[in-house]
C-alpha positions as CSV (number, residue, x, y, z in Angstrom):
1,X,-22.1,26.8,-4.6
2,X,-19.6,24.3,-3.3
3,X,-20.3,25.0,0.4
4,X,-21.7,27.5,2.8
5,X,-20.0,30.6,3.9
6,X,-17.7,29.9,7.0
7,X,-18.9,31.0,10.4
8,X,-17.0,32.0,13.5
9,X,-15.2,29.2,15.4
10,X,-17.5,27.7,18.0
11,X,-17.1,24.9,20.6
12,X,-18.0,21.3,19.9
13,X,-21.6,20.9,18.7
14,X,-24.0,20.2,21.6
15,X,-27.3,18.5,21.6
16,X,-30.5,20.5,21.9
17,X,-31.5,21.4,25.5
18,X,-33.8,19.0,27.3
19,X,-37.4,20.1,27.8
20,X,-36.8,20.3,31.5
21,X,-34.2,22.9,31.2
22,X,-35.2,25.4,28.5
23,X,-32.7,28.0,27.3
24,X,-33.1,31.4,29.1
25,X,-33.8,34.3,26.8
26,X,-31.4,36.6,28.4
27,X,-28.2,35.4,26.7
28,X,-29.7,36.2,23.3
29,X,-29.9,39.9,24.3
30,X,-26.4,40.3,25.8
31,X,-23.0,39.9,24.2
32,X,-22.1,36.9,26.3
33,X,-19.6,34.4,25.0
34,X,-20.9,31.7,22.6
35,X,-20.3,28.8,25.1
36,X,-22.9,30.3,27.5
37,X,-25.6,30.8,24.9
38,X,-27.4,27.6,25.6
39,X,-27.0,25.5,28.8
40,X,-26.3,21.8,28.3
41,X,-26.0,19.0,30.8
42,X,-22.4,18.9,31.9
43,X,-20.6,15.7,30.8
44,X,-18.6,13.6,33.2
45,X,-15.3,14.8,31.7
46,X,-16.0,18.2,30.1
47,X,-13.7,19.3,27.3
48,X,-11.9,22.6,27.8
49,X,-13.7,25.5,26.1
50,X,-12.1,26.9,23.0
51,X,-10.9,30.5,23.4
52,X,-12.9,33.1,21.5
53,X,-11.2,34.3,18.3
54,X,-9.6,37.7,18.4
55,X,-11.5,40.6,16.5
56,X,-8.9,40.6,13.7
57,X,-9.4,36.8,13.3
58,X,-13.1,37.2,13.1
59,X,-12.7,39.8,10.4
60,X,-10.3,37.6,8.5
61,X,-12.5,34.5,8.5
62,X,-15.7,36.4,7.8
63,X,-17.3,35.6,11.1
64,X,-20.3,37.5,12.5
65,X,-19.6,40.0,15.4
66,X,-19.8,38.5,18.9
67,X,-23.0,40.4,19.7
68,X,-24.8,38.9,16.8
69,X,-23.6,35.3,17.3
70,X,-26.0,34.4,20.1
71,X,-28.9,35.9,18.3
72,X,-28.1,33.9,15.1
73,X,-27.8,30.7,17.2
74,X,-31.2,31.4,18.8
75,X,-32.7,31.9,15.4
76,X,-31.1,28.7,14.1
77,X,-32.4,26.8,17.1
78,X,-36.0,27.9,16.2
79,X,-35.8,26.5,12.7
80,X,-36.0,22.7,12.4
81,X,-32.8,21.2,11.1
82,X,-33.1,19.2,7.8
83,X,-30.4,17.0,6.2
84,X,-28.2,19.0,3.9
85,X,-28.1,18.0,0.2
86,X,-24.9,16.2,-0.8
87,X,-22.2,18.5,-2.1
88,X,-22.1,16.8,-5.5
89,X,-25.8,17.5,-6.0
90,X,-25.4,21.2,-5.0
91,X,-22.9,21.7,-7.7
92,X,-24.8,19.7,-10.3
93,X,-25.9,22.8,-12.2
94,X,-22.3,23.9,-12.8
95,X,-19.1,22.1,-13.5
96,X,-16.0,22.5,-11.4
97,X,-14.1,24.6,-14.0
98,X,-16.7,27.3,-13.7
99,X,-16.6,27.6,-9.9
100,X,-15.0,30.6,-8.3
101,X,-12.8,28.3,-6.2
102,X,-11.4,26.7,-9.3
103,X,-10.7,30.1,-10.8
104,X,-9.0,31.3,-7.6
105,X,-6.8,28.1,-7.4
106,X,-5.9,28.3,-11.1
107,X,-4.9,32.0,-10.8
108,X,-2.8,31.3,-7.7
109,X,-1.0,28.3,-9.3
110,X,-0.2,30.1,-12.5
111,X,1.0,33.2,-10.7
112,X,3.1,31.3,-8.2
113,X,4.5,28.4,-10.3
114,X,7.5,28.8,-12.5
115,X,6.0,28.1,-15.9
116,X,9.3,27.8,-17.7
117,X,10.3,24.9,-15.4
118,X,7.0,23.2,-16.0
119,X,7.8,22.8,-19.8
120,X,10.8,20.6,-18.9
121,X,9.0,18.3,-16.5
122,X,6.4,15.6,-16.8
123,X,2.8,15.7,-15.6
124,X,3.4,13.5,-12.6
125,X,6.4,15.7,-11.5
126,X,4.4,18.9,-11.7
127,X,1.4,17.4,-9.9
128,X,3.1,17.4,-6.6
129,X,3.9,21.1,-6.8
130,X,0.3,21.9,-7.7
131,X,-1.1,19.8,-4.8
132,X,1.1,21.8,-2.4
133,X,0.0,25.2,-3.9
134,X,-3.7,24.3,-3.9
135,X,-3.5,22.9,-0.4
136,X,-1.8,26.1,0.8
137,X,-4.5,28.3,-0.8
138,X,-7.3,26.3,0.7
139,X,-5.8,26.4,4.2
140,X,-4.9,30.2,3.9
141,X,-8.3,31.3,2.7
142,X,-10.3,28.6,4.5
143,X,-12.0,27.6,1.2
144,X,-14.9,25.2,1.8
145,X,-13.7,22.6,-0.6
146,X,-13.8,18.9,0.1
147,X,-10.8,16.6,-0.6
148,X,-12.4,15.0,-3.7
149,X,-13.1,18.5,-5.1
150,X,-9.6,19.6,-4.3
151,X,-8.2,16.6,-6.3
152,X,-10.6,17.4,-9.2
153,X,-9.4,21.0,-9.3
154,X,-5.8,19.8,-9.4
155,X,-6.6,17.4,-12.3
156,X,-8.3,20.1,-14.2
157,X,-5.3,22.5,-13.9
158,X,-3.1,19.7,-15.1
159,X,-5.4,19.0,-18.0
160,X,-5.1,22.7,-19.0
161,X,-1.3,22.5,-18.8
162,X,-0.6,19.2,-20.5
163,X,-3.8,18.2,-22.3
164,X,-6.9,19.5,-23.9
165,X,-8.8,20.9,-20.9
166,X,-12.0,19.4,-19.6
167,X,-12.3,16.8,-22.3
168,X,-9.0,15.2,-21.5
169,X,-10.7,12.3,-19.6
170,X,-12.8,11.6,-22.7
171,X,-9.6,10.9,-24.7
172,X,-8.6,8.3,-22.2
173,X,-12.0,6.5,-22.4
174,X,-11.5,3.5,-24.8
175,X,-15.3,3.2,-25.3
176,X,-15.5,6.6,-27.0
177,X,-14.8,6.9,-30.7
178,X,-15.8,10.6,-31.4
179,X,-15.8,13.8,-29.3
180,X,-17.9,16.7,-30.6
181,X,-17.7,20.1,-28.9
182,X,-20.4,22.6,-29.9
183,X,-19.3,25.7,-28.1
184,X,-18.2,25.9,-24.5
185,X,-21.5,24.6,-23.1
186,X,-22.1,21.4,-25.0
187,X,-19.9,18.3,-25.4
188,X,-21.2,15.2,-27.1
189,X,-19.5,11.8,-27.5
190,X,-20.1,8.8,-29.6
191,X,-20.0,5.6,-27.6
192,X,-20.8,2.2,-29.4
193,X,-22.3,4.1,-32.3
194,X,-24.7,6.2,-30.2
195,X,-24.4,9.9,-29.4
196,X,-24.5,11.0,-25.7
197,X,-24.5,14.4,-24.1
198,X,-21.9,14.8,-21.4
199,X,-22.0,17.2,-18.4
200,X,-18.5,18.5,-19.3
201,X,-18.1,22.2,-20.1
202,X,-15.4,24.7,-20.8
203,X,-15.0,27.8,-18.6
204,X,-16.0,30.1,-21.5
205,X,-15.5,30.6,-25.2
206,X,-11.9,32.0,-24.7
207,X,-11.0,28.8,-22.8
208,X,-12.1,26.7,-25.8
209,X,-10.3,29.0,-28.3
210,X,-7.1,28.6,-26.3
211,X,-7.4,24.8,-26.4
212,X,-8.0,24.6,-30.2
213,X,-5.2,27.0,-30.9
214,X,-2.7,24.9,-28.8
215,X,-3.8,21.8,-30.8
216,X,-3.3,23.6,-34.1
217,X,0.1,25.0,-33.0
218,X,1.4,21.6,-32.0
219,X,1.3,20.5,-35.7
220,X,2.5,23.8,-37.1
221,X,-0.9,25.1,-38.1
222,X,-3.0,28.1,-37.1
223,X,-6.6,28.8,-36.5
224,X,-8.2,32.2,-35.9
225,X,-10.8,34.5,-37.5
226,X,-8.6,35.0,-40.6
227,X,-8.2,31.2,-41.0
228,X,-11.2,29.8,-39.3
229,X,-10.9,26.1,-40.4
230,X,-8.2,23.7,-39.7
231,X,-7.4,19.9,-39.8
232,X,-4.9,18.7,-37.2
233,X,-4.1,15.7,-35.1
234,X,-3.3,15.0,-31.5
235,X,-0.2,13.2,-30.2
236,X,-2.0,9.9,-30.1
237,X,-3.0,10.2,-33.8
238,X,-6.6,11.3,-33.2
239,X,-8.0,13.4,-36.0
240,X,-9.0,17.0,-35.2
241,X,-11.2,19.4,-37.1
242,X,-11.9,22.9,-35.9
243,X,-14.4,25.6,-37.3
244,X,-14.4,29.0,-35.6
245,X,-16.6,32.1,-35.9
246,X,-17.6,33.8,-38.1
247,X,-18.1,30.5,-40.0
248,X,-19.5,28.8,-36.9
249,X,-22.4,30.9,-35.6
250,X,-22.7,29.3,-32.1
251,X,-19.0,29.4,-31.1
252,X,-16.1,27.2,-31.7
253,X,-16.9,23.7,-33.2
254,X,-14.3,21.0,-32.3
255,X,-14.5,17.5,-33.6
256,X,-12.1,14.7,-32.6
257,X,-12.1,11.3,-34.2
258,X,-10.3,8.9,-31.9
259,X,-8.6,5.7,-33.0
260,X,-8.3,2.6,-30.8
261,X,-5.0,2.3,-29.0
262,X,-5.0,-1.4,-29.5
263,X,-4.3,-2.4,-33.1
264,X,-7.3,-4.2,-34.6
265,X,-6.6,-7.1,-37.0
266,X,-8.9,-8.5,-39.6
267,X,-9.7,-11.6,-37.4
268,X,-10.5,-9.2,-34.5
269,X,-12.9,-7.3,-36.7
270,X,-14.5,-10.6,-37.7
271,X,-14.8,-11.5,-34.0
272,X,-16.7,-8.2,-33.4
273,X,-19.2,-9.0,-36.2
274,X,-17.8,-6.5,-38.7
275,X,-17.3,-9.2,-41.3
276,X,-17.3,-13.0,-41.6
277,X,-14.2,-15.2,-41.3
278,X,-14.3,-15.9,-45.0
279,X,-14.2,-12.2,-45.8
280,X,-11.4,-11.7,-43.3
281,X,-9.3,-14.4,-44.9
282,X,-10.0,-13.1,-48.4
283,X,-8.8,-9.6,-47.5
284,X,-5.7,-11.0,-45.9
285,X,-4.8,-12.9,-49.1
286,X,-5.6,-9.8,-51.2
287,X,-3.2,-7.6,-49.2
288,X,-0.5,-10.3,-49.2
289,X,-0.9,-10.8,-53.0
290,X,-0.4,-7.1,-53.7
291,X,-3.8,-6.3,-55.0
292,X,-4.8,-2.6,-55.5
293,X,-7.6,-2.0,-53.0
294,X,-10.1,0.8,-52.7
295,X,-12.1,1.1,-49.4
296,X,-15.3,2.9,-49.9
297,X,-17.8,4.1,-47.3
298,X,-19.5,7.1,-45.7
299,X,-18.2,9.4,-43.0
300,X,-17.4,7.5,-39.8
301,X,-17.9,4.1,-41.3
302,X,-14.5,2.7,-40.3
303,X,-12.5,3.1,-43.6
304,X,-9.3,4.2,-41.8
305,X,-9.6,1.4,-39.2
306,X,-10.0,-1.2,-42.0
307,X,-7.1,0.3,-43.9
308,X,-4.9,0.0,-40.8
309,X,-6.0,-3.6,-40.4
310,X,-5.2,-4.4,-44.0
311,X,-1.7,-2.9,-43.8
312,X,-0.7,-5.4,-41.2
313,X,-0.4,-8.0,-43.9
314,X,2.1,-6.1,-46.0
315,X,5.6,-7.7,-46.0
316,X,8.0,-6.2,-43.6
317,X,10.7,-5.9,-46.3
318,X,8.7,-3.5,-48.5
319,X,9.1,0.2,-48.6
320,X,5.8,2.0,-48.0
321,X,5.0,5.6,-48.6
322,X,1.9,7.1,-47.0
323,X,0.3,10.4,-48.0
324,X,-2.3,12.1,-45.9
325,X,-3.9,15.4,-45.2
326,X,-3.7,14.7,-41.5
327,X,-1.5,11.8,-40.4
328,X,-3.8,9.0,-39.1
329,X,-2.4,5.7,-40.4
330,X,-0.6,3.6,-37.9
331,X,1.5,1.2,-39.9
332,X,3.7,-1.3,-38.0
333,X,6.2,-2.1,-40.7
334,X,9.8,-0.9,-40.1
335,X,10.3,0.9,-43.5
336,X,7.5,3.5,-43.7
337,X,7.9,7.0,-45.1
338,X,5.1,9.3,-43.9
339,X,4.2,12.4,-45.9
340,X,1.6,15.1,-44.9
341,X,0.1,17.9,-46.9
342,X,0.7,21.6,-46.0
343,X,-2.1,24.2,-46.0
344,X,-1.5,27.6,-47.6
345,X,0.2,30.3,-45.6
346,X,-1.5,33.6,-44.6
347,X,-0.7,35.0,-48.0
348,X,-2.3,32.0,-49.7
349,X,0.9,30.6,-51.0
350,X,3.2,27.6,-50.4
351,X,0.4,25.0,-50.2
352,X,1.4,21.4,-50.9
353,X,-1.4,19.1,-52.0
354,X,-1.7,15.3,-52.1
355,X,-1.2,15.3,-55.8
356,X,2.1,17.1,-55.4
357,X,3.3,14.5,-52.8
358,X,2.0,11.6,-54.9
359,X,4.0,12.7,-57.9
360,X,7.1,13.2,-55.7
361,X,6.5,9.7,-54.1
362,X,7.0,8.1,-57.5
363,X,10.6,9.2,-57.3
364,X,11.2,7.7,-53.9
365,X,11.4,4.1,-55.0
366,X,8.2,3.0,-53.2
367,X,7.0,-0.6,-53.2
368,X,3.5,0.5,-52.2
369,X,1.8,3.8,-52.0
370,X,-1.0,4.3,-49.5
371,X,-3.2,7.4,-49.8
372,X,-5.2,8.2,-46.7
373,X,-8.2,9.5,-48.7
374,X,-8.8,10.4,-52.3
375,X,-11.1,13.4,-52.5
376,X,-10.0,15.4,-55.6
377,X,-7.8,15.7,-58.6
378,X,-5.1,13.4,-57.0
379,X,-7.3,10.5,-58.2
380,X,-5.6,10.8,-61.6
381,X,-2.2,10.4,-60.0
382,X,-3.4,7.5,-57.9
383,X,-4.5,5.6,-61.0
384,X,-1.2,6.5,-62.7
385,X,0.8,5.1,-59.7
386,X,-1.3,1.9,-59.7
387,X,-0.8,1.4,-63.4
388,X,3.0,1.9,-63.3
389,X,4.3,-0.9,-61.2
390,X,3.2,0.0,-57.7
391,X,1.0,-3.0,-57.1
392,X,-0.5,-3.3,-53.6
393,X,-1.4,0.3,-53.3
394,X,-4.4,1.3,-51.2
395,X,-6.7,4.3,-50.7
396,X,-10.1,5.2,-49.3
397,X,-12.9,7.4,-50.7
398,X,-16.4,8.5,-49.8
399,X,-19.2,6.6,-51.6
400,X,-22.4,4.7,-50.7
401,X,-22.0,1.7,-53.0
402,X,-19.1,0.1,-55.0
403,X,-20.7,1.3,-58.2
404,X,-20.9,4.8,-56.8
405,X,-17.2,4.6,-55.9
406,X,-16.3,3.9,-59.6
407,X,-18.5,6.9,-60.6
408,X,-16.8,9.2,-58.1
409,X,-13.3,8.1,-59.3
410,X,-14.3,9.1,-62.8
411,X,-15.5,12.5,-61.7
412,X,-12.3,13.1,-59.6
413,X,-10.1,12.2,-62.6
414,X,-12.0,14.7,-64.7
415,X,-11.3,17.4,-62.1
416,X,-7.6,16.9,-62.9
417,X,-8.0,16.7,-66.7
418,X,-11.4,17.5,-68.2
419,X,-10.2,16.8,-71.7
420,X,-9.7,13.0,-71.1
421,X,-12.4,11.0,-72.9
422,X,-14.6,9.0,-70.5
423,X,-13.7,5.7,-72.2
424,X,-10.0,6.3,-71.4
425,X,-10.7,7.1,-67.8
426,X,-12.8,3.9,-67.4
427,X,-10.0,1.8,-69.0
428,X,-7.5,3.2,-66.5
429,X,-9.9,2.5,-63.6
430,X,-10.6,-1.1,-64.8
431,X,-6.9,-1.9,-65.2
432,X,-5.7,-0.2,-62.0
433,X,-8.1,-1.3,-59.3
434,X,-8.6,-5.0,-58.4
435,X,-10.9,-4.9,-55.4
436,X,-13.5,-2.5,-53.8
437,X,-14.4,-3.0,-50.2
438,X,-17.6,-1.3,-49.1
439,X,-18.1,-0.5,-45.4
440,X,-21.1,1.1,-43.7
441,X,-22.1,2.4,-40.3
442,X,-25.6,1.1,-39.8
443,X,-28.5,2.5,-37.8
444,X,-27.6,0.5,-34.7
445,X,-24.1,2.1,-34.7
446,X,-22.3,-1.1,-35.8
447,X,-19.8,-0.8,-38.6
448,X,-19.9,-3.7,-41.1
449,X,-18.3,-4.7,-44.4
450,X,-21.3,-4.9,-46.7
451,X,-19.7,-5.7,-50.1
452,X,-16.5,-7.1,-51.5
453,X,-16.5,-6.5,-55.2
454,X,-13.9,-7.5,-57.8
455,X,-13.2,-5.5,-61.0
456,X,-13.6,-7.9,-63.9
457,X,-12.6,-5.6,-66.8
458,X,-14.7,-3.9,-69.4
459,X,-17.4,-4.8,-71.8
460,X,-17.8,-2.1,-74.4
461,X,-17.6,1.2,-72.4
462,X,-18.9,-0.3,-69.1
463,X,-16.8,-1.5,-66.2
464,X,-17.8,-5.0,-65.3
465,X,-17.7,-6.1,-61.6
466,X,-18.4,-9.3,-59.8
467,X,-19.5,-9.5,-56.2
468,X,-17.6,-12.0,-54.0
469,X,-19.3,-11.3,-50.6
470,X,-22.3,-9.3,-49.4
471,X,-24.1,-8.6,-46.2
472,X,-27.8,-9.5,-46.5
473,X,-30.3,-7.8,-44.2
474,X,-32.9,-9.9,-42.3
475,X,-36.1,-7.9,-42.9
476,X,-38.1,-10.3,-40.6
477,X,-36.1,-9.3,-37.5
478,X,-36.4,-5.5,-37.4
479,X,-35.4,-4.1,-34.1
480,X,-32.9,-2.0,-32.2
481,X,-30.0,-3.9,-33.7
482,X,-29.5,-4.8,-37.3
483,X,-29.8,-8.5,-38.1
484,X,-28.4,-10.2,-41.2
485,X,-25.7,-12.5,-42.5
486,X,-22.5,-12.3,-44.5
487,X,-22.9,-14.5,-47.5
488,X,-20.5,-15.6,-50.3
489,X,-21.8,-15.5,-53.8
490,X,-19.8,-18.6,-54.7
491,X,-18.0,-17.0,-57.6
492,X,-14.4,-17.9,-58.3
493,X,-12.2,-14.8,-57.8
494,X,-10.4,-13.6,-60.9
495,X,-7.2,-13.0,-58.9
496,X,-6.9,-16.7,-58.1
497,X,-4.0,-17.0,-60.6
498,X,-2.2,-14.1,-58.9
499,X,-2.8,-15.8,-55.5
500,X,-1.2,-19.0,-56.9
501,X,2.1,-17.1,-57.3
502,X,2.1,-16.6,-53.5
503,X,0.9,-20.2,-52.8
504,X,-2.5,-18.9,-51.5
505,X,-4.9,-20.1,-54.2
506,X,-6.2,-23.1,-52.2
507,X,-6.8,-20.9,-49.2
508,X,-8.5,-18.3,-51.3
509,X,-11.0,-20.8,-52.7
510,X,-11.6,-22.2,-49.2
511,X,-12.3,-18.6,-48.0
512,X,-14.9,-18.0,-50.7
513,X,-16.8,-21.1,-49.5
514,X,-17.0,-20.0,-45.9
C-alpha cells in the first residue's frame, strides 16, 4: 500500500538500449549476473559494478533468485514504463494508522521502550527515542517508507501516548469548535458553524474504546458496557461526552466541545458580529452592577462562551463559587472556588448532584454563585440563592425564547417541589432574575444574541418583561448568510437606579441609544 515490494540490489539504472544494438536473447535464458543482462554503451568513466548479494542476503531482503532476475528484467523491458502515482495518492484509501508499517513500528516501539520512564518525561523528550527506534526498524527491515511517512508514524505513536490518538491534531486547530466521532471510521468537525467530514480514522473499535477510557479515567470516571455514558473533560477544558454500545448501535460515539484558547471579551464578540456595541456595553454594566442573569439558548449556541465573557467584569475582590457537571468555565479572578458533581458509583450510590453542591455553597460565604447549567430540580436552589443576598449570580439553561426560559424555570422548580403553588413560583422567579439573554446559532452557523429582556415584575399571576434589544432579520436579503440588525427598543431599563449606585447610569442610557 505504501510502496512496492523491494527487489534485489541492482547496479545503477541504465537507459534503454539503442535500436542499433538490440539486447541479445541469450542472457534471458542463462543465469548470468544482472550487469550483463542488457548491453549499454560504455561511459567515458564507467562506475565500478556492485557485487552481487550473497544468497542469504537475497533471502533476507526478499529478492528473486539470480536465475529469475534476467527474465524479470526482460519482461519489464517489454512493458512500456508509465509514471508511478504519488505515494500519498496510493495510500488515499487508508489512513496511516491502519497501515501494516504503522502497526509494525508501534509494536516495536512499545515492546522496546521503557514505558515506566515515559510517564516521567515530556512529549518532546520521548520523541527523540521514538525517532531512533522507528529509524532502526525501517533500516533493519528495509521498510519502503518515505521520510514524511516516517515522521507521520512517529507523530501518531506520540498522539497515542500523550494525546487522544488520531484526532489530536483537531484539538490544536483553532478553527474547529466541535469534534464528533461516529465509530472508528467516521470523524466529523464543525468549522465556522458548518459540519465537515475528515479523512481521519482510528485503527479499529478497540483503539477508540481505549482512547475514551483514558479520557474518562483522567477525571476519575469510568465508561464501559455497564456504565456506557459519561461526561468528562480534557486538560484544556474541552467538554467530552461518550456513549458506548449497547446504547450506541454503530460503535463508540465521542463528542468533544472545544473552547477557544484565547479568552473572548464582550467587545470582541461585538466585533465578530455576535452582538452590537450597545448590547455589549449594557451587558458589561449588568455584570458590574451585580444583576442576576440567565443566559438562554439551544445546544451549541454559545451560552458558556457568553458566560465566560460576562464573568470578566466581576470585581477581582469578590469570592466566586462555580458549580458544574463538567468543569468548563474559565474565570480569571483570583478568588474562585470550583465545584464539580460526582456520578454514582458502580453500586449506584455516593452520587453528588448540583443541588447538593449549591446548598453547600451557601455555607461557603460566596459573593456570587455561578451555575454552569440549570437542567433539573436545582433550579429551586438557584432561585433561593438569588433571593438570599447572592446578587450577581449567573446560570444558563436550554430554551428557544426568553418566555420559554421562564416556563422552563417554573417546570424545573416543580420537579423539586410539586406542592408549591404556581403563583409562588412565579413570584420567586420575578424577584430573583433581573435579565434574560437569549442566544441562537443560526442557519449560517453564526452565533448571535437575539434578545436582551428585563424582568419587570408581575401583573396578577403573569410575569411581565420588557425587551431592551433584539435582532431583527432582514427578510429581503435571504441567502447563504443571515442578514439583519441589532436594534434597541428605546425603553429605559428598570435597573437604571441600581446602575446609579455604581456610577454607571449615564453610560447605561447611552448604551440603550446605540
